[in-house]
N, CA and C atoms as an extended XYZ file, in Angstrom:
606
Properties=species:S:1:pos:R:3:atomname:S:1:resname:S:1:resid:I:1 pbc="F F F"
N        22.433       -3.450       11.599 N   UNK     1
C        22.688       -4.037       10.276 CA  UNK     1
C        22.190       -3.079        9.200 C   UNK     1
N        23.011       -2.880        8.176 N   UNK     2
C        22.623       -1.995        7.082 CA  UNK     2
C        21.993       -2.809        5.957 C   UNK     2
N        21.064       -2.180        5.256 N   UNK     3
C        20.405       -2.876        4.157 CA  UNK     3
C        20.243       -1.907        3.002 C   UNK     3
N        20.265       -2.435        1.799 N   UNK     4
C        20.238       -1.609        0.596 CA  UNK     4
C        18.796       -1.350        0.158 C   UNK     4
N        18.338       -0.113        0.335 N   UNK     5
C        16.974        0.235       -0.058 CA  UNK     5
C        16.797        0.218       -1.571 C   UNK     5
N        17.895        0.172       -2.335 N   UNK     6
C        17.777        0.217       -3.789 CA  UNK     6
C        17.053       -0.994       -4.349 C   UNK     6
N        16.959       -2.065       -3.569 N   UNK     7
C        16.256       -3.256       -4.023 CA  UNK     7
C        14.920       -3.450       -3.289 C   UNK     7
N        14.428       -2.384       -2.678 N   UNK     8
C        13.099       -2.395       -2.065 CA  UNK     8
C        12.132       -1.680       -3.006 C   UNK     8
N        10.983       -2.278       -3.220 N   UNK     9
C         9.953       -1.729       -4.097 CA  UNK     9
C         8.678       -1.509       -3.296 C   UNK     9
N         7.807       -0.679       -3.828 N   UNK    10
C         6.478       -0.491       -3.242 CA  UNK    10
C         5.433       -1.028       -4.200 C   UNK    10
N         4.400       -1.642       -3.637 N   UNK    11
C         3.219       -2.026       -4.401 CA  UNK    11
C         2.037       -1.283       -3.797 C   UNK    11
N         1.365       -0.489       -4.616 N   UNK    12
C         0.177        0.237       -4.170 CA  UNK    12
C        -1.049       -0.489       -4.709 C   UNK    12
N        -1.871       -0.982       -3.807 N   UNK    13
C        -3.089       -1.702       -4.183 CA  UNK    13
C        -4.220       -0.697       -4.368 C   UNK    13
N        -4.707       -0.568       -5.594 N   UNK    14
C        -5.720        0.442       -5.915 CA  UNK    14
C        -6.732       -0.098       -6.908 C   UNK    14
N        -7.115       -1.380       -6.735 N   UNK    15
C        -7.968       -2.038       -7.716 CA  UNK    15
C        -9.432       -2.128       -7.312 C   UNK    15
N        -9.757       -1.732       -6.094 N   UNK    16
C       -11.117       -1.923       -5.586 CA  UNK    16
C       -12.154       -1.053       -6.269 C   UNK    16
N       -13.416       -1.479       -6.133 N   UNK    17
C       -14.518       -0.802       -6.822 CA  UNK    17
C       -15.150        0.324       -6.007 C   UNK    17
N       -14.732        0.500       -4.756 N   UNK    18
C       -15.277        1.581       -3.907 CA  UNK    18
C       -16.805        1.530       -3.837 C   UNK    18
N       -17.351        0.336       -3.675 N   UNK    19
C       -18.811        0.181       -3.700 CA  UNK    19
C       -19.501        0.979       -2.601 C   UNK    19
N       -18.916        1.015       -1.424 N   UNK    20
C       -19.556        1.728       -0.310 CA  UNK    20
C       -19.540        3.236       -0.507 C   UNK    20
N       -18.565        3.709       -1.276 N   UNK    21
C       -18.477        5.150       -1.525 CA  UNK    21
C       -19.349        5.564       -2.703 C   UNK    21
N       -19.433        4.697       -3.710 N   UNK    22
C       -20.259        5.005       -4.871 CA  UNK    22
C       -19.526        5.671       -6.014 C   UNK    22
N       -18.247        5.991       -5.811 N   UNK    23
C       -17.384        6.538       -6.865 CA  UNK    23
C       -15.956        6.130       -6.519 C   UNK    23
N       -15.035        6.171       -7.489 N   UNK    24
C       -13.673        5.690       -7.208 CA  UNK    24
C       -12.979        6.509       -6.110 C   UNK    24
N       -12.718        5.866       -4.984 N   UNK    25
C       -12.070        6.610       -3.905 CA  UNK    25
C       -10.636        6.976       -4.272 C   UNK    25
N       -10.049        6.228       -5.214 N   UNK    26
C        -8.698        6.551       -5.658 CA  UNK    26
C        -8.610        7.969       -6.201 C   UNK    26
N        -9.753        8.500       -6.694 N   UNK    27
C        -9.758        9.814       -7.338 CA  UNK    27
C       -10.305       10.931       -6.458 C   UNK    27
N       -10.646       10.629       -5.225 N   UNK    28
C       -11.067       11.695       -4.313 CA  UNK    28
C        -9.922       12.685       -4.134 C   UNK    28
N       -10.240       13.967       -4.139 N   UNK    29
C        -9.198       14.988       -4.039 CA  UNK    29
C        -9.042       15.462       -2.602 C   UNK    29
N        -7.798       15.457       -2.153 N   UNK    30
C        -7.454       15.891       -0.791 CA  UNK    30
C        -6.101       16.575       -0.843 C   UNK    30
N        -6.042       17.777       -0.291 N   UNK    31
C        -4.813       18.569       -0.304 CA  UNK    31
C        -4.272       18.754       -1.721 C   UNK    31
N        -5.188       18.937       -2.673 N   UNK    32
C        -4.787       19.258       -4.031 CA  UNK    32
C        -4.347       18.082       -4.876 C   UNK    32
N        -4.475       16.859       -4.334 N   UNK    33
C        -4.117       15.665       -5.104 CA  UNK    33
C        -5.174       14.594       -4.881 C   UNK    33
N        -5.231       13.656       -5.797 N   UNK    34
C        -6.106       12.513       -5.565 CA  UNK    34
C        -5.497       11.641       -4.466 C   UNK    34
N        -6.346       10.812       -3.838 N   UNK    35
C        -5.816        9.928       -2.801 CA  UNK    35
C        -4.743        9.008       -3.368 C   UNK    35
N        -4.981        8.479       -4.560 N   UNK    36
C        -3.974        7.612       -5.175 CA  UNK    36
C        -2.718        8.397       -5.518 C   UNK    36
N        -2.898        9.595       -6.072 N   UNK    37
C        -1.748       10.433       -6.394 CA  UNK    37
C        -0.926       10.769       -5.166 C   UNK    37
N        -1.599       10.996       -4.045 N   UNK    38
C        -0.922       11.283       -2.787 CA  UNK    38
C        -0.051       10.106       -2.357 C   UNK    38
N        -0.601        8.892       -2.438 N   UNK    39
C         0.164        7.703       -2.060 CA  UNK    39
C         1.344        7.497       -3.002 C   UNK    39
N         1.104        7.697       -4.298 N   UNK    40
C         2.178        7.541       -5.278 CA  UNK    40
C         3.325        8.499       -4.989 C   UNK    40
N         3.015        9.762       -4.741 N   UNK    41
C         4.076       10.747       -4.536 CA  UNK    41
C         4.873       10.458       -3.275 C   UNK    41
N         4.188       10.013       -2.216 N   UNK    42
C         4.908        9.665       -0.989 CA  UNK    42
C         5.824        8.470       -1.216 C   UNK    42
N         5.320        7.452       -1.912 N   UNK    43
C         6.143        6.269       -2.184 CA  UNK    43
C         7.300        6.600       -3.105 C   UNK    43
N         7.033        7.430       -4.101 N   UNK    44
C         8.080        7.813       -5.053 CA  UNK    44
C         9.157        8.656       -4.372 C   UNK    44
N         8.774        9.489       -3.432 N   UNK    45
C         9.755       10.297       -2.701 CA  UNK    45
C        10.730        9.413       -1.930 C   UNK    45
N        10.252        8.254       -1.519 N   UNK    46
C        11.067        7.338       -0.733 CA  UNK    46
C        11.847        6.351       -1.600 C   UNK    46
N        11.195        5.854       -2.658 N   UNK    47
C        11.772        4.752       -3.440 CA  UNK    47
C        11.975        5.098       -4.916 C   UNK    47
N        11.896        6.372       -5.237 N   UNK    48
C        12.057        6.831       -6.621 CA  UNK    48
C        11.035        6.140       -7.531 C   UNK    48
N        11.475        5.531       -8.620 N   UNK    49
C        10.529        4.941       -9.561 CA  UNK    49
C        10.235        3.470       -9.268 C   UNK    49
N        10.701        2.981       -8.132 N   UNK    50
C        10.488        1.572       -7.791 CA  UNK    50
C         9.121        1.394       -7.113 C   UNK    50
N         8.104        1.778       -7.849 N   UNK    51
C         6.727        1.746       -7.346 CA  UNK    51
C         5.851        1.080       -8.396 C   UNK    51
N         5.099        0.088       -7.982 N   UNK    52
C         4.164       -0.627       -8.855 CA  UNK    52
C         2.751       -0.326       -8.370 C   UNK    52
N         1.883        0.075       -9.289 N   UNK    53
C         0.495        0.385       -8.942 CA  UNK    53
C        -0.406       -0.659       -9.580 C   UNK    53
N        -1.262       -1.269       -8.771 N   UNK    54
C        -2.186       -2.284       -9.277 CA  UNK    54
C        -3.585       -1.682       -9.357 C   UNK    54
N        -4.116       -1.604      -10.576 N   UNK    55
C        -5.454       -1.090      -10.816 CA  UNK    55
C        -6.387       -2.235      -11.180 C   UNK    55
N        -7.688       -1.959      -11.126 N   UNK    56
C        -8.689       -2.956      -11.503 CA  UNK    56
C        -9.963       -2.263      -11.935 C   UNK    56
N       -10.876       -2.044      -10.992 N   UNK    57
C       -12.114       -1.331      -11.284 CA  UNK    57
C       -11.803        0.103      -11.713 C   UNK    57
N       -12.515        0.585      -12.708 N   UNK    58
C       -12.356        1.964      -13.195 CA  UNK    58
C       -10.916        2.283      -13.606 C   UNK    58
N       -10.204        1.276      -14.098 N   UNK    59
C        -8.794        1.486      -14.433 CA  UNK    59
C        -8.600        2.577      -15.482 C   UNK    59
N        -9.466        2.592      -16.487 N   UNK    60
C        -9.304        3.580      -17.559 CA  UNK    60
C        -9.488        4.996      -17.031 C   UNK    60
N       -10.515        5.213      -16.229 N   UNK    61
C       -10.765        6.548      -15.668 CA  UNK    61
C        -9.617        6.981      -14.766 C   UNK    61
N        -9.079        6.042      -14.014 N   UNK    62
C        -7.969        6.369      -13.118 CA  UNK    62
C        -6.723        6.714      -13.917 C   UNK    62
N        -6.453        5.949      -14.960 N   UNK    63
C        -5.265        6.223      -15.770 CA  UNK    63
C        -5.370        7.562      -16.479 C   UNK    63
N        -6.592        7.993      -16.800 N   UNK    64
C        -6.784        9.287      -17.462 CA  UNK    64
C        -6.598       10.451      -16.490 C   UNK    64
N        -6.754       10.193      -15.201 N   UNK    65
C        -6.735       11.263      -14.203 CA  UNK    65
C        -5.412       11.374      -13.461 C   UNK    65
N        -4.806       10.245      -13.144 N   UNK    66
C        -3.599       10.219      -12.309 CA  UNK    66
C        -2.354       10.159      -13.183 C   UNK    66
N        -1.350       10.956      -12.824 N   UNK    67
C        -0.077       10.958      -13.542 CA  UNK    67
C         0.818        9.866      -12.952 C   UNK    67
N         1.033        8.795      -13.711 N   UNK    68
C         1.855        7.698      -13.238 CA  UNK    68
C         3.312        7.825      -13.673 C   UNK    68
N         3.604        8.777      -14.547 N   UNK    69
C         4.972        8.947      -14.999 CA  UNK    69
C         5.519        7.662      -15.588 C   UNK    69
N         6.696        7.244      -15.107 N   UNK    70
C         7.352        6.031      -15.604 CA  UNK    70
C         7.073        4.818      -14.726 C   UNK    70
N         6.145        4.936      -13.811 N   UNK    71
C         5.873        3.818      -12.909 CA  UNK    71
C         5.248        2.638      -13.654 C   UNK    71
N         5.460        1.455      -13.125 N   UNK    72
C         4.814        0.262      -13.663 CA  UNK    72
C         3.369        0.239      -13.163 C   UNK    72
N         2.428        0.165      -14.094 N   UNK    73
C         1.008        0.075      -13.760 CA  UNK    73
C         0.491       -1.271      -14.257 C   UNK    73
N        -0.044       -2.051      -13.336 N   UNK    74
C        -0.599       -3.359      -13.667 CA  UNK    74
C        -2.112       -3.276      -13.544 C   UNK    74
N        -2.819       -3.679      -14.587 N   UNK    75
C        -4.282       -3.749      -14.522 CA  UNK    75
C        -4.658       -5.206      -14.266 C   UNK    75
N        -5.253       -5.441      -13.106 N   UNK    76
C        -5.607       -6.794      -12.685 CA  UNK    76
C        -7.023       -7.132      -13.149 C   UNK    76
N        -7.172       -7.998      -14.157 N   UNK    77
C        -8.515       -8.323      -14.645 CA  UNK    77
C        -9.319       -9.173      -13.659 C   UNK    77
N        -8.611       -9.762      -12.682 N   UNK    78
C        -9.277      -10.640      -11.715 CA  UNK    78
C        -9.661       -9.924      -10.428 C   UNK    78
N        -9.637       -8.577      -10.450 N   UNK    79
C        -9.893       -7.842       -9.213 CA  UNK    79
C       -11.217       -8.210       -8.546 C   UNK    79
N       -12.302       -8.599       -9.289 N   UNK    80
C       -13.550       -8.928       -8.585 CA  UNK    80
C       -13.437      -10.149       -7.663 C   UNK    80
N       -12.392      -10.968       -7.859 N   UNK    81
C       -12.256      -12.168       -7.022 CA  UNK    81
C       -11.722      -11.855       -5.637 C   UNK    81
N       -11.252      -10.637       -5.416 N   UNK    82
C       -10.756      -10.261       -4.102 CA  UNK    82
C        -9.357       -9.670       -4.154 C   UNK    82
N        -8.938       -9.115       -3.026 N   UNK    83
C        -7.677       -8.374       -2.964 CA  UNK    83
C        -6.465       -9.264       -3.201 C   UNK    83
N        -6.589      -10.572       -2.917 N   UNK    84
C        -5.445      -11.464       -3.092 CA  UNK    84
C        -4.945      -11.470       -4.531 C   UNK    84
N        -5.855      -11.373       -5.493 N   UNK    85
C        -5.436      -11.378       -6.900 CA  UNK    85
C        -4.605      -10.142       -7.231 C   UNK    85
N        -4.903       -9.024       -6.597 N   UNK    86
C        -4.119       -7.810       -6.837 CA  UNK    86
C        -2.744       -7.905       -6.185 C   UNK    86
N        -2.684       -8.529       -5.017 N   UNK    87
C        -1.382       -8.750       -4.387 CA  UNK    87
C        -0.517       -9.637       -5.276 C   UNK    87
N        -1.097      -10.708       -5.796 N   UNK    88
C        -0.341      -11.598       -6.680 CA  UNK    88
C         0.130      -10.859       -7.931 C   UNK    88
N        -0.751      -10.031       -8.502 N   UNK    89
C        -0.380       -9.275       -9.704 CA  UNK    89
C         0.791       -8.344       -9.421 C   UNK    89
N         0.782       -7.717       -8.258 N   UNK    90
C         1.882       -6.828       -7.894 CA  UNK    90
C         3.179       -7.574       -7.670 C   UNK    90
N         3.117       -8.684       -6.956 N   UNK    91
C         4.320       -9.477       -6.702 CA  UNK    91
C         4.893      -10.003       -8.012 C   UNK    91
N         4.017      -10.440       -8.922 N   UNK    92
C         4.490      -10.975      -10.196 CA  UNK    92
C         5.164       -9.907      -11.062 C   UNK    92
N         4.875       -8.646      -10.799 N   UNK    93
C         5.477       -7.556      -11.573 CA  UNK    93
C         6.829       -7.112      -11.015 C   UNK    93
N         7.229       -7.642       -9.861 N   UNK    94
C         8.511       -7.269       -9.271 CA  UNK    94
C         9.671       -7.866      -10.057 C   UNK    94
N        10.788       -7.162      -10.119 N   UNK    95
C        11.979       -7.768      -10.728 CA  UNK    95
C        12.544       -8.840       -9.800 C   UNK    95
N        13.298       -9.763      -10.365 N   UNK    96
C        13.862      -10.838       -9.548 CA  UNK    96
C        14.870      -10.321       -8.536 C   UNK    96
N        15.361       -9.107       -8.737 N   UNK    97
C        16.359       -8.533       -7.830 CA  UNK    97
C        15.746       -7.944       -6.564 C   UNK    97
N        14.423       -7.883       -6.467 N   UNK    98
C        13.771       -7.238       -5.322 CA  UNK    98
C        14.069       -7.971       -4.019 C   UNK    98
N        14.548       -7.240       -3.026 N   UNK    99
C        14.825       -7.796       -1.702 CA  UNK    99
C        13.626       -7.689       -0.761 C   UNK    99
N        12.739       -6.763       -1.062 N   UNK   100
C        11.598       -6.554       -0.194 CA  UNK   100
C        10.564       -5.695       -0.885 C   UNK   100
N         9.343       -5.729       -0.345 N   UNK   101
C         8.275       -4.928       -0.929 CA  UNK   101
C         7.471       -4.252        0.174 C   UNK   101
N         7.266       -2.961       -0.003 N   UNK   102
C         6.428       -2.177        0.897 CA  UNK   102
C         5.018       -2.193        0.344 C   UNK   102
N         4.122       -2.887        1.029 N   UNK   103
C         2.743       -3.014        0.572 CA  UNK   103
C         1.940       -1.829        1.099 C   UNK   103
N         1.302       -1.096        0.170 N   UNK   104
C         0.566        0.118        0.511 CA  UNK   104
C        -0.846        0.054       -0.044 C   UNK   104
N        -1.743        0.798        0.595 N   UNK   105
C        -3.101        0.976        0.099 CA  UNK   105
C        -3.260        2.413       -0.372 C   UNK   105
N        -4.160        2.631       -1.317 N   UNK   106
C        -4.354        3.987       -1.840 CA  UNK   106
C        -5.303        4.804       -0.985 C   UNK   106
N        -5.907        4.178        0.037 N   UNK   107
C        -6.944        4.887        0.806 CA  UNK   107
C        -6.555        5.120        2.261 C   UNK   107
N        -5.246        5.220        2.541 N   UNK   108
C        -4.762        5.569        3.883 CA  UNK   108
C        -3.999        6.891        3.793 C   UNK   108
N        -4.699        7.999        3.610 N   UNK   109
C        -4.043        9.267        3.284 CA  UNK   109
C        -3.142        9.837        4.370 C   UNK   109
N        -3.317        9.397        5.625 N   UNK   110
C        -2.478        9.935        6.692 CA  UNK   110
C        -1.120        9.256        6.773 C   UNK   110
N        -0.943        8.211        6.008 N   UNK   111
C         0.356        7.529        5.963 CA  UNK   111
C         1.228        8.257        4.947 C   UNK   111
N         1.954        9.244        5.430 N   UNK   112
C         2.774       10.068        4.560 CA  UNK   112
C         4.193        9.553        4.405 C   UNK   112
N         4.997       10.341        3.756 N   UNK   113
C         6.387        9.966        3.463 CA  UNK   113
C         7.154        9.599        4.729 C   UNK   113
N         7.038       10.421        5.775 N   UNK   114
C         7.826       10.171        6.980 CA  UNK   114
C         7.414        8.877        7.662 C   UNK   114
N         6.129        8.551        7.589 N   UNK   115
C         5.663        7.294        8.187 CA  UNK   115
C         6.214        6.094        7.420 C   UNK   115
N         6.186        6.195        6.098 N   UNK   116
C         6.759        5.122        5.277 CA  UNK   116
C         8.258        4.994        5.533 C   UNK   116
N         8.933        6.121        5.612 N   UNK   117
C        10.382        6.112        5.837 CA  UNK   117
C        10.711        5.462        7.175 C   UNK   117
N         9.923        5.734        8.199 N   UNK   118
C        10.175        5.139        9.506 CA  UNK   118
C        10.035        3.616        9.456 C   UNK   118
N         9.062        3.129        8.698 N   UNK   119
C         8.904        1.683        8.541 CA  UNK   119
C        10.169        1.066        7.937 C   UNK   119
N        10.680        1.693        6.881 N   UNK   120
C        11.874        1.157        6.238 CA  UNK   120
C        13.094        1.265        7.140 C   UNK   120
N        13.199        2.363        7.855 N   UNK   121
C        14.348        2.548        8.741 CA  UNK   121
C        14.346        1.514        9.860 C   UNK   121
N        13.172        1.257       10.428 N   UNK   122
C        13.077        0.241       11.484 CA  UNK   122
C        13.359       -1.147       10.924 C   UNK   122
N        12.869       -1.415        9.718 N   UNK   123
C        13.104       -2.712        9.075 CA  UNK   123
C        14.587       -2.938        8.825 C   UNK   123
N        15.323       -1.858        8.606 N   UNK   124
C        16.758       -1.936        8.341 CA  UNK   124
C        17.482       -2.645        9.492 C   UNK   124
N        16.955       -2.544       10.694 N   UNK   125
C        17.584       -3.153       11.867 CA  UNK   125
C        17.449       -4.674       11.827 C   UNK   125
N        16.296       -5.150       11.344 N   UNK   126
C        16.019       -6.603       11.303 CA  UNK   126
C        15.423       -6.959        9.938 C   UNK   126
N        16.223       -6.935        8.870 N   UNK   127
C        15.672       -7.096        7.522 CA  UNK   127
C        15.153       -8.494        7.204 C   UNK   127
N        15.326       -9.455        8.097 N   UNK   128
C        14.742      -10.776        7.868 CA  UNK   128
C        13.295      -10.849        8.362 C   UNK   128
N        12.860       -9.830        9.097 N   UNK   129
C        11.506       -9.800        9.637 CA  UNK   129
C        10.575       -8.979        8.744 C   UNK   129
N         9.275       -9.132        8.978 N   UNK   130
C         8.271       -8.292        8.319 CA  UNK   130
C         8.035       -7.075        9.205 C   UNK   130
N         8.193       -5.889        8.662 N   UNK   131
C         7.886       -4.660        9.402 CA  UNK   131
C         6.428       -4.301        9.144 C   UNK   131
N         5.607       -4.382       10.187 N   UNK   132
C         4.166       -4.169       10.027 CA  UNK   132
C         3.698       -3.000       10.874 C   UNK   132
N         2.683       -2.304       10.376 N   UNK   133
C         2.087       -1.199       11.128 CA  UNK   133
C         1.238       -1.750       12.268 C   UNK   133
N         1.343       -1.117       13.411 N   UNK   134
C         0.545       -1.519       14.574 CA  UNK   134
C        -0.387       -0.371       14.943 C   UNK   134
N        -1.679       -0.680       14.996 N   UNK   135
C        -2.671        0.338       15.347 CA  UNK   135
C        -3.934       -0.338       15.855 C   UNK   135
N        -4.551        0.290       16.822 N   UNK   136
C        -5.825       -0.177       17.364 CA  UNK   136
C        -5.765       -1.657       17.763 C   UNK   136
N        -4.724       -2.010       18.509 N   UNK   137
C        -4.553       -3.379       19.030 CA  UNK   137
C        -4.468       -4.442       17.944 C   UNK   137
N        -4.034       -4.066       16.751 N   UNK   138
C        -3.859       -5.053       15.692 CA  UNK   138
C        -2.681       -4.645       14.829 C   UNK   138
N        -2.397       -5.434       13.799 N   UNK   139
C        -1.338       -5.107       12.855 CA  UNK   139
C        -1.931       -5.110       11.452 C   UNK   139
N        -1.288       -4.378       10.552 N   UNK   140
C        -1.824       -4.299        9.200 CA  UNK   140
C        -0.882       -3.596        8.258 C   UNK   140
N        -1.471       -3.161        7.158 N   UNK   141
C        -0.766       -2.433        6.108 CA  UNK   141
C        -0.744       -0.951        6.479 C   UNK   141
N         0.341       -0.240        6.144 N   UNK   142
C         1.514       -0.622        5.389 CA  UNK   142
C         2.375       -1.665        6.108 C   UNK   142
N         2.993       -2.519        5.310 N   UNK   143
C         3.910       -3.512        5.835 CA  UNK   143
C         4.983       -3.781        4.797 C   UNK   143
N         6.178       -4.063        5.289 N   UNK   144
C         7.299       -4.349        4.409 CA  UNK   144
C         7.651       -5.822        4.532 C   UNK   144
N         7.511       -6.540        3.423 N   UNK   145
C         7.762       -7.972        3.387 CA  UNK   145
C         9.105       -8.263        2.718 C   UNK   145
N        10.030       -8.950        3.409 N   UNK   146
C        11.249       -9.405        2.735 CA  UNK   146
C        10.904      -10.418        1.644 C   UNK   146
N        11.834      -10.627        0.726 N   UNK   147
C        11.563      -11.503       -0.414 CA  UNK   147
C        11.266      -12.943       -0.002 C   UNK   147
N        11.710      -13.341        1.179 N   UNK   148
C        11.434      -14.702        1.652 CA  UNK   148
C         9.934      -14.960        1.798 C   UNK   148
N         9.133      -13.893        1.864 N   UNK   149
C         7.692      -14.040        2.038 CA  UNK   149
C         6.911      -13.825        0.738 C   UNK   149
N         7.608      -13.617       -0.372 N   UNK   150
C         6.900      -13.397       -1.635 CA  UNK   150
C         6.050      -14.610       -2.010 C   UNK   150
N         6.558      -15.797       -1.764 N   UNK   151
C         5.794      -17.001       -2.064 CA  UNK   151
C         4.508      -17.066       -1.266 C   UNK   151
N         4.581      -16.686        0.003 N   UNK   152
C         3.386      -16.680        0.845 CA  UNK   152
C         2.381      -15.650        0.351 C   UNK   152
N         2.860      -14.511       -0.115 N   UNK   153
C         1.964      -13.495       -0.669 CA  UNK   153
C         1.286      -14.010       -1.935 C   UNK   153
N         2.036      -14.739       -2.747 N   UNK   154
C         1.453      -15.305       -3.973 CA  UNK   154
C         0.412      -16.386       -3.667 C   UNK   154
N         0.494      -16.988       -2.505 N   UNK   155
C        -0.415      -18.087       -2.168 CA  UNK   155
C        -1.784      -17.601       -1.691 C   UNK   155
N        -1.931      -16.311       -1.461 N   UNK   156
C        -3.202      -15.776       -0.980 CA  UNK   156
C        -4.293      -15.932       -2.032 C   UNK   156
N        -5.504      -16.148       -1.571 N   UNK   157
C        -6.644      -16.311       -2.468 CA  UNK   157
C        -7.850      -15.535       -1.937 C   UNK   157
N        -8.726      -15.150       -2.864 N   UNK   158
C        -9.983      -14.502       -2.486 CA  UNK   158
C        -9.773      -13.168       -1.788 C   UNK   158
N       -10.510      -12.947       -0.717 N   UNK   159
C       -10.425      -11.686        0.020 CA  UNK   159
C        -9.426      -11.745        1.166 C   UNK   159
N        -8.577      -12.755        1.166 N   UNK   160
C        -7.526      -12.817        2.177 CA  UNK   160
C        -6.402      -11.882        1.752 C   UNK   160
N        -6.267      -10.787        2.499 N   UNK   161
C        -5.240       -9.819        2.176 CA  UNK   161
C        -3.956      -10.072        2.943 C   UNK   161
N        -3.044       -9.127        2.846 N   UNK   162
C        -1.746       -9.277        3.491 CA  UNK   162
C        -1.861       -9.369        5.010 C   UNK   162
N        -2.912       -8.778        5.579 N   UNK   163
C        -3.061       -8.829        7.037 CA  UNK   163
C        -3.151      -10.264        7.534 C   UNK   163
N        -3.767      -11.150        6.755 N   UNK   164
C        -3.877      -12.541        7.178 CA  UNK   164
C        -2.496      -13.176        7.330 C   UNK   164
N        -1.542      -12.761        6.487 N   UNK   165
C        -0.178      -13.273        6.621 CA  UNK   165
C         0.512      -12.690        7.846 C   UNK   165
N         0.234      -11.433        8.139 N   UNK   166
C         0.830      -10.822        9.325 CA  UNK   166
C         0.413      -11.578       10.585 C   UNK   166
N        -0.835      -11.985       10.631 N   UNK   167
C        -1.315      -12.739       11.785 CA  UNK   167
C        -0.732      -14.147       11.784 C   UNK   167
N        -0.558      -14.718       10.616 N   UNK   168
C         0.001      -16.065       10.505 CA  UNK   168
C         1.464      -16.109       10.935 C   UNK   168
N         2.210      -15.056       10.587 N   UNK   169
C         3.647      -15.015       10.889 CA  UNK   169
C         3.946      -14.031       12.019 C   UNK   169
N         3.100      -14.013       13.030 N   UNK   170
C         3.242      -12.999       14.086 CA  UNK   170
C         4.602      -13.069       14.775 C   UNK   170
N         5.176      -14.263       14.864 N   UNK   171
C         6.476      -14.391       15.541 CA  UNK   171
C         7.602      -13.811       14.696 C   UNK   171
N         7.321      -13.494       13.445 N   UNK   172
C         8.328      -12.920       12.548 CA  UNK   172
C         8.058      -11.446       12.253 C   UNK   172
N         7.252      -10.806       13.107 N   UNK   173
C         6.882       -9.413       12.879 CA  UNK   173
C         7.727       -8.457       13.692 C   UNK   173
N         8.056       -7.352       13.055 N   UNK   174
C         8.584       -6.182       13.732 CA  UNK   174
C         7.441       -5.163       13.729 C   UNK   174
N         6.831       -4.934       14.888 N   UNK   175
C         5.632       -4.108       14.963 CA  UNK   175
C         6.012       -2.644       15.179 C   UNK   175
N         5.584       -1.800       14.245 N   UNK   176
C         5.907       -0.373       14.265 CA  UNK   176
C         4.621        0.417       14.547 C   UNK   176
N         4.540        1.134       15.662 N   UNK   177
C         3.325        1.909       15.936 CA  UNK   177
C         3.034        2.907       14.814 C   UNK   177
N         1.836        2.823       14.244 N   UNK   178
C         1.435        3.728       13.166 CA  UNK   178
C        -0.070        3.964       13.255 C   UNK   178
N        -0.514        4.731       14.249 N   UNK   179
C        -1.951        4.947       14.432 CA  UNK   179
C        -2.612        5.612       13.235 C   UNK   179
N        -1.832        6.344       12.435 N   UNK   180
C        -2.407        7.018       11.265 CA  UNK   180
C        -2.970        6.029       10.250 C   UNK   180
N        -2.483        4.793       10.281 N   UNK   181
C        -2.948        3.792        9.315 CA  UNK   181
C        -4.361        3.314        9.617 C   UNK   181
N        -4.877        3.648       10.789 N   UNK   182
C        -6.213        3.189       11.143 CA  UNK   182
C        -7.289        3.845       10.285 C   UNK   182
N        -7.031        5.063        9.828 N   UNK   183
C        -8.021        5.762        9.011 CA  UNK   183
C        -7.873        5.366        7.547 C   UNK   183
N        -8.809        4.569        7.055 N   UNK   184
C        -8.890        4.327        5.622 CA  UNK   184
C       -10.244        4.820        5.132 C   UNK   184
N       -10.301        5.124        3.867 N   UNK   185
C       -11.481        5.791        3.314 CA  UNK   185
C       -12.352        4.763        2.594 C   UNK   185
N       -13.467        4.422        3.231 N   UNK   186
C       -14.414        3.483        2.635 CA  UNK   186
C       -15.757        4.138        2.297 C   UNK   186
N       -16.105        5.188        3.031 N   UNK   187
C       -17.412        5.821        2.861 CA  UNK   187
C       -17.251        7.332        2.735 C   UNK   187
N       -18.308        7.983        2.333 N   UNK   188
C       -18.302        9.442        2.258 CA  UNK   188
C       -18.077       10.051        3.638 C   UNK   188
N       -18.601        9.385        4.669 N   UNK   189
C       -18.400        9.880        6.041 CA  UNK   189
C       -16.921        9.847        6.421 C   UNK   189
N       -16.224        8.790        5.999 N   UNK   190
C       -14.786        8.714        6.263 CA  UNK   190
C       -14.056        9.880        5.614 C   UNK   190
N       -14.422       10.181        4.364 N   UNK   191
C       -13.741       11.257        3.657 CA  UNK   191
C       -14.089       12.612        4.250 C   UNK   191
N       -15.341       12.784        4.668 N   UNK   192
C       -15.731       14.038        5.316 CA  UNK   192
C       -14.958       14.237        6.615 C   UNK   192
N       -14.745       13.145        7.347 N   UNK   193
C       -13.962       13.223        8.587 CA  UNK   193
C       -12.524       13.624        8.272 C   UNK   193
N       -11.945       13.003        7.253 N   UNK   194
C       -10.583       13.343        6.835 CA  UNK   194
C       -10.487       14.823        6.472 C   UNK   194
N       -11.409       15.275        5.656 N   UNK   195
C       -11.375       16.655        5.178 CA  UNK   195
C       -11.598       17.643        6.323 C   UNK   195
N       -12.438       17.266        7.271 N   UNK   196
C       -12.748       18.171        8.373 CA  UNK   196
C       -11.661       18.266        9.428 C   UNK   196
N       -10.906       17.178        9.610 N   UNK   197
C        -9.923       17.136       10.694 CA  UNK   197
C        -8.472       17.250       10.230 C   UNK   197
N        -8.213       16.964        8.957 N   UNK   198
C        -6.836       16.929        8.485 CA  UNK   198
C        -6.692       17.688        7.177 C   UNK   198
N        -7.299       18.873        7.122 N   UNK   199
C        -7.232       19.619        5.865 CA  UNK   199
C        -5.941       20.431        5.751 C   UNK   199
N        -5.206       20.578        6.837 N   UNK   200
C        -3.936       21.310        6.786 CA  UNK   200
C        -2.806       20.351        6.430 C   UNK   200
N        -1.623       20.906        6.200 N   UNK   201
C        -0.477       20.070        5.849 CA  UNK   201
C        -0.023       19.218        7.008 C   UNK   201
N         0.865       18.242        6.684 N   UNK   202
C         1.361       17.319        7.680 CA  UNK   202
C         2.213       18.037        8.706 C   UNK   202
């Protein structure tokens, strides 16, 4: 079955305070770009300008550093209440024509363009299902949610992120192996590991 990617959007969740790191992880530099900039460029390469970025903590500093071009940037004032508020802010910024949304995090630097493209290509086969990343015996983000699940995403509260929905709707999942998604950057040790093991190009 063929599906029109022109109505698929990406939401990049980048509102967290990076408390464990002690500085905004969105602005850590890797391979000549910030982590957030890296995610933006990969998403933009796949979906052009159909990318929404949700900021919260340190929004002003991030906006001064990262080139967002013509992308929609949403500043979520409720970010301290948990990731669910940022998901809702991103979903609310989607146009009514959106058929699906690729949910991304700004701190999974190994999830490059080709990995995102594979998720969308696999989803094309079963566009009524959620295409979710599978790694380390679990499922998680990145994940592509059809519009039928936008209401469920809006219903999330507190620190319940999109992964909780993936577990709730497991019978509606298309699981795509993506071990690279297991590495997210929460601490300086995580970033040192990234820099030490993946400093070359993809």
